[in-house]
C-alpha positions as CSV (number, residue, x, y, z in Angstrom):
1,X,-0.2,0.0,0.1
2,X,1.1,3.3,-1.0
3,X,1.3,6.2,1.4
4,X,-0.7,8.0,-0.6
5,X,-3.4,5.3,-1.0
6,X,-2.9,5.0,3.2
7,X,-3.7,8.4,3.7
8,X,-6.7,9.1,1.5
9,X,-8.6,5.5,2.5
10,X,-9.9,6.2,6.5
11,X,-10.3,2.2,6.5
12,X,-7.2,1.6,5.4
13,X,-6.0,3.7,8.2
14,X,-8.2,1.5,10.9
15,X,-6.8,-1.8,9.9
16,X,-3.1,-0.8,9.8
17,X,-3.8,1.1,13.5
18,X,-5.8,-2.2,14.1
19,X,-3.3,-4.4,13.0
20,X,-0.3,-2.6,15.1
21,X,-2.5,-2.5,18.3
22,X,-2.4,-6.9,17.8
23,X,1.3,-6.8,17.0
24,X,1.9,-5.2,20.7
25,X,-0.4,-7.1,22.4
26,X,1.6,-10.0,21.0
27,X,4.7,-8.5,22.0
28,X,3.6,-8.2,25.1
29,X,2.4,-11.7,25.7
30,X,5.4,-13.2,24.4
31,X,7.4,-11.2,26.4
32,X,6.7,-12.7,30.5
33,X,8.7,-11.5,33.1
34,X,11.8,-13.5,33.9
35,X,14.1,-11.8,37.0
36,X,16.8,-14.5,37.5
37,X,16.5,-14.1,40.9
38,X,13.0,-15.9,41.1
39,X,14.1,-18.6,38.8
40,X,18.1,-19.1,39.2
41,X,18.2,-22.5,40.5
42,X,15.6,-23.7,37.8
43,X,18.2,-22.2,35.4
44,X,21.1,-23.5,36.3
45,X,19.8,-27.0,36.0
46,X,18.5,-26.8,33.0
47,X,21.8,-25.2,32.0
48,X,23.5,-28.1,33.0
49,X,21.4,-30.8,31.0
50,X,21.2,-28.3,27.8
51,X,25.1,-28.9,28.1
52,X,24.6,-32.8,27.8
53,X,22.9,-32.8,24.9
54,X,25.1,-30.3,23.4
55,X,28.2,-32.2,24.2
56,X,26.8,-35.2,22.6
57,X,26.4,-33.1,19.3
58,X,30.1,-32.0,20.0
59,X,31.2,-35.0,19.8
60,X,29.2,-36.4,16.7
61,X,29.0,-33.5,14.4
62,X,31.3,-32.3,11.8
63,X,33.3,-29.3,13.1
64,X,32.4,-26.0,11.5
65,X,34.0,-22.8,12.0
66,X,33.6,-21.3,15.1
67,X,31.8,-23.9,16.4
68,X,28.9,-23.4,14.2
69,X,28.1,-27.2,15.1
70,X,27.5,-27.4,18.5
71,X,24.6,-25.1,19.0
72,X,20.7,-25.6,19.9
73,X,18.2,-24.1,18.1
74,X,14.8,-22.5,18.7
75,X,11.8,-24.9,17.5
76,X,8.0,-24.6,17.9
77,X,8.9,-26.6,21.0
78,X,11.6,-25.5,22.7
79,X,15.1,-26.1,22.0
80,X,16.9,-28.4,19.2
81,X,19.8,-30.1,18.2
82,X,18.6,-30.5,14.7
83,X,19.5,-33.7,12.6
84,X,23.1,-35.4,13.7
85,X,25.0,-38.2,12.1
86,X,25.6,-41.4,13.6
87,X,26.8,-43.9,11.7
88,X,24.5,-44.5,8.7
89,X,22.0,-43.3,11.2
90,X,20.4,-39.7,11.6
91,X,18.9,-38.3,15.3
92,X,18.2,-35.6,17.0
93,X,17.1,-34.3,20.4
94,X,14.8,-32.0,21.5
95,X,14.1,-30.1,24.5
96,X,10.2,-30.0,24.1
97,X,9.0,-27.2,26.8
98,X,5.2,-27.8,25.9
99,X,5.3,-31.0,27.3
100,X,8.4,-30.7,29.1
101,X,10.7,-34.1,27.6
102,X,13.6,-34.7,26.3
103,X,12.3,-36.1,23.3
104,X,15.0,-38.1,21.2
105,X,13.9,-39.6,17.8
106,X,16.5,-41.7,15.5
107,X,16.3,-42.4,11.6
108,X,15.8,-46.3,12.3
109,X,12.2,-45.2,14.0
110,X,13.2,-45.4,17.6
111,X,12.2,-42.7,20.2
112,X,12.7,-42.3,23.6
113,X,12.2,-39.6,26.4
114,X,13.3,-38.3,29.8
115,X,11.3,-36.3,32.0
116,X,11.9,-32.6,32.3
117,X,11.0,-32.5,36.0
118,X,12.7,-31.8,39.8
119,X,15.3,-33.9,39.1
120,X,19.5,-33.7,39.8
121,X,21.9,-33.3,36.8
122,X,23.0,-36.8,37.6
123,X,19.9,-38.6,37.4
124,X,19.6,-36.6,34.1
125,X,22.3,-37.7,32.8
126,X,22.4,-41.3,33.4
127,X,18.9,-41.5,31.8
128,X,19.5,-39.8,28.8
129,X,22.3,-41.7,28.0
130,X,20.4,-45.2,28.7
131,X,18.2,-43.9,26.3
132,X,20.0,-42.4,23.9
133,X,21.6,-46.4,23.5
134,X,17.8,-47.4,23.5
135,X,17.8,-45.6,19.9
136,X,20.7,-47.0,18.7
137,X,22.9,-44.2,20.1
138,X,26.4,-45.1,22.0
139,X,28.3,-42.2,22.4
140,X,30.7,-40.7,25.2
141,X,31.2,-37.4,26.0
142,X,33.4,-35.5,28.8
143,X,31.0,-35.1,32.1
144,X,32.9,-32.0,33.1
145,X,30.6,-29.1,31.9
146,X,31.9,-26.0,30.2
147,X,32.6,-22.3,30.8
148,X,31.0,-22.5,34.1
149,X,33.2,-21.5,37.5
150,X,33.4,-24.5,39.9
151,X,32.0,-27.3,37.2
152,X,30.4,-30.7,39.1
153,X,31.2,-33.5,36.9
154,X,27.3,-34.2,35.2
155,X,27.2,-37.6,37.0
156,X,28.2,-36.2,40.5
157,X,25.9,-33.3,40.5
158,X,23.5,-33.7,43.1
159,X,23.0,-29.8,43.9
160,X,21.6,-28.5,40.9
161,X,17.8,-30.4,40.9
162,X,15.3,-28.0,39.9
163,X,12.4,-27.3,37.3
164,X,10.0,-25.3,37.8
165,X,7.8,-25.2,34.2
166,X,6.7,-22.3,34.2
167,X,9.2,-20.3,34.4
168,X,11.2,-22.7,32.1
169,X,7.8,-21.9,29.1
170,X,8.7,-17.7,30.0
171,X,12.1,-18.5,29.6
172,X,11.0,-20.1,26.3
173,X,8.7,-17.5,24.9
174,X,11.5,-15.1,25.5
175,X,13.9,-17.2,23.1
176,X,11.3,-17.3,21.1
177,X,10.7,-13.9,20.8
178,X,14.8,-13.1,20.4
179,X,14.6,-15.7,17.3
180,X,11.8,-13.7,15.5
181,X,13.5,-10.3,15.4
182,X,17.4,-11.2,15.5
183,X,16.5,-13.3,12.0
184,X,14.5,-10.3,10.9
185,X,17.9,-7.8,11.7
186,X,19.9,-10.5,9.9
187,X,18.3,-10.2,6.8
188,X,19.8,-6.8,6.0
189,X,23.5,-8.5,5.9
190,X,24.7,-10.0,2.9
191,X,28.0,-10.7,4.3
192,X,29.0,-13.9,5.9
193,X,26.8,-14.4,9.2
194,X,25.7,-16.9,11.8
195,X,22.6,-18.7,12.0
196,X,20.5,-17.2,14.8
197,X,21.9,-19.9,17.7
198,X,21.7,-20.8,21.6
199,X,25.2,-21.3,22.9
200,X,24.9,-24.3,25.8
201,X,27.8,-23.3,27.3
202,X,27.3,-19.5,28.1
203,X,23.4,-20.6,27.7
204,X,22.4,-17.4,25.4
205,X,20.9,-16.9,22.1
206,X,23.0,-14.9,19.7
207,X,23.8,-13.7,16.1
208,X,27.2,-13.0,14.4
209,X,27.8,-10.5,11.5
210,X,31.3,-10.9,10.0
211,X,33.6,-8.3,8.6
212,X,35.2,-10.6,6.1
213,X,38.6,-9.8,8.3
214,X,40.7,-11.9,9.8
215,X,41.2,-10.8,13.7
216,X,44.7,-10.3,14.8
217,X,45.9,-13.0,16.4
218,X,45.7,-13.6,20.4
219,X,48.4,-16.2,21.6
220,X,46.7,-16.0,25.2
221,X,43.6,-17.2,24.1
222,X,42.1,-20.6,24.8
223,X,41.3,-22.9,21.5
224,X,37.9,-22.5,22.2
225,X,38.4,-18.5,21.9
226,X,40.5,-18.6,19.2
227,X,38.1,-20.4,17.1
228,X,35.4,-18.7,18.0
229,X,37.2,-15.0,17.2
230,X,38.9,-15.7,14.4
231,X,37.9,-13.4,12.5
232,X,36.6,-9.7,13.4
233,X,32.5,-10.1,14.5
234,X,29.7,-7.8,15.2
235,X,27.2,-10.3,17.6
236,X,24.6,-9.5,19.3
237,X,21.9,-11.8,21.4
238,X,19.6,-12.5,24.7
239,X,21.3,-14.2,28.1
240,X,18.8,-14.7,31.4
241,X,21.9,-12.9,33.3
242,X,24.6,-13.9,35.5
243,X,28.0,-12.7,36.8
244,X,28.5,-9.1,36.6
245,X,24.7,-8.9,35.2
246,X,22.5,-10.4,37.5
247,X,19.1,-9.9,35.2
248,X,18.1,-11.0,32.1
249,X,19.4,-8.6,29.0
250,X,20.1,-8.3,25.3
251,X,24.1,-7.7,24.8
252,X,25.6,-6.1,21.7
253,X,30.0,-6.2,21.2
254,X,32.8,-6.2,18.9
255,X,35.3,-8.6,18.9
256,X,38.3,-7.5,18.7
257,X,36.5,-4.2,20.1
258,X,37.7,-1.5,17.6
259,X,38.5,2.2,19.5
260,X,35.3,4.2,19.6
261,X,32.7,1.5,19.8
262,X,32.1,2.0,23.5
263,X,31.5,5.8,23.1
264,X,29.1,5.3,20.5
265,X,25.6,6.6,21.2
266,X,22.7,3.3,20.7
267,X,19.6,2.7,21.3
268,X,16.8,2.8,22.8
269,X,18.1,5.3,25.7
270,X,18.0,2.5,28.1
271,X,21.0,0.8,26.5
272,X,24.4,1.8,27.6
273,X,28.2,0.3,27.6
274,X,28.8,-2.1,30.7
275,X,32.9,-1.8,31.1
276,X,32.7,-4.9,33.3
277,X,32.2,-6.9,30.9
278,X,33.0,-5.1,27.4
279,X,29.7,-4.9,25.5
280,X,26.7,-2.4,25.7
281,X,23.6,-3.9,27.5
282,X,19.8,-3.4,27.0
283,X,17.5,-5.0,30.2
284,X,15.4,-7.4,29.1
285,X,12.6,-5.5,31.0
286,X,13.0,-2.3,28.8
287,X,12.2,-4.0,25.8
288,X,9.2,-6.1,27.6
289,X,7.9,-2.9,28.5
290,X,8.2,-1.1,25.2
291,X,5.4,0.2,23.6
292,X,6.6,-1.3,20.5
293,X,9.9,-4.4,21.7
294,X,10.5,-5.6,18.3
295,X,11.2,-2.0,17.3
296,X,13.3,-1.5,20.4
297,X,15.4,-4.7,19.8
298,X,15.8,-3.7,16.3
299,X,17.0,-0.5,17.0
300,X,19.6,-1.8,19.2
301,X,20.8,-3.9,17.1
302,X,21.5,-2.0,14.2
303,X,23.1,0.7,16.3
304,X,25.7,-1.3,17.8
305,X,26.2,-2.6,15.0
306,X,26.6,0.1,13.2
307,X,29.1,1.3,15.8
308,X,31.1,-1.4,15.4
309,X,30.6,-1.4,11.3
310,X,32.1,2.5,11.3
311,X,33.8,2.7,14.2
312,X,35.7,-0.5,12.6
313,X,35.8,0.5,9.5
314,X,33.9,-2.2,7.4
315,X,33.1,-2.1,4.1
316,X,29.6,-1.8,4.6
317,X,28.9,-0.7,0.6
318,X,29.7,-4.6,-0.2
319,X,27.9,-6.0,3.1
320,X,24.5,-4.6,3.2
321,X,21.6,-5.3,1.5
322,X,20.2,-2.2,0.2
323,X,15.9,-2.4,0.1
324,X,13.2,-3.8,1.6
325,X,14.6,-6.0,3.8
326,X,18.1,-4.2,4.9
């Protein structure tokens, strides 16, 4: 519809306003409160469960650049591995946050389920390995969690044993919203970019754009970091909170961070640069309470990318889509 037709046609204006109101209601419904303190025991337990399944994928999937073979993906029911090869078979694992079960499906026709309920990590780990074998999948994984302080072996972890169904469902709704908006943001870039994926190590959903240039070598970096940041990136995502930011938030960073990035003016106004973690932070509640949450998040993604690309002198003309999907 052209702008001229829109202003000449009262019914079109009413229809557009009506659609916008519906979208605002849908956005509000999709963004429930999720203060970390209220569900941290469940968050920590679920984090360990996703690490178990993530490590299964890590062990069996072929290596991809920047560890893209290891994340999970938002699905219509929760989080999925997507297809994993195993000999002549293919299987997948899905955290179903509707029926609250881990569903294992193999191409040999076998399926298995593990209940998502209050139970220890050790108990979940033991049953998951049994159910995988029942589906014809025999895999050994490292039982030590990654990217967490004071890790406890999965087979010995009796400390993390919480599962609040309501909190997990709210978490999933936040992931669905974030996945949708980050995928929309991704369409404006024709250079190399990652999928929108959920990293079980850091327990966050992210999308990353690349300048196309290699990053300076960092001899002090570990193997994971060297591969993840082998090239210049601008990344944004969402995580439930923890460490220096004990609140759910959207984040954005550039690596390596170019001079002038942290001083850039970004939107919306609630966003700020957190020196403790070296990235921009937009509190989740600021997006949740915005009149248009999707627009709020898109502006954050775009303006932080602008800051990274401009300060880093990216070839934006070659990397960005010009037109209706920009």
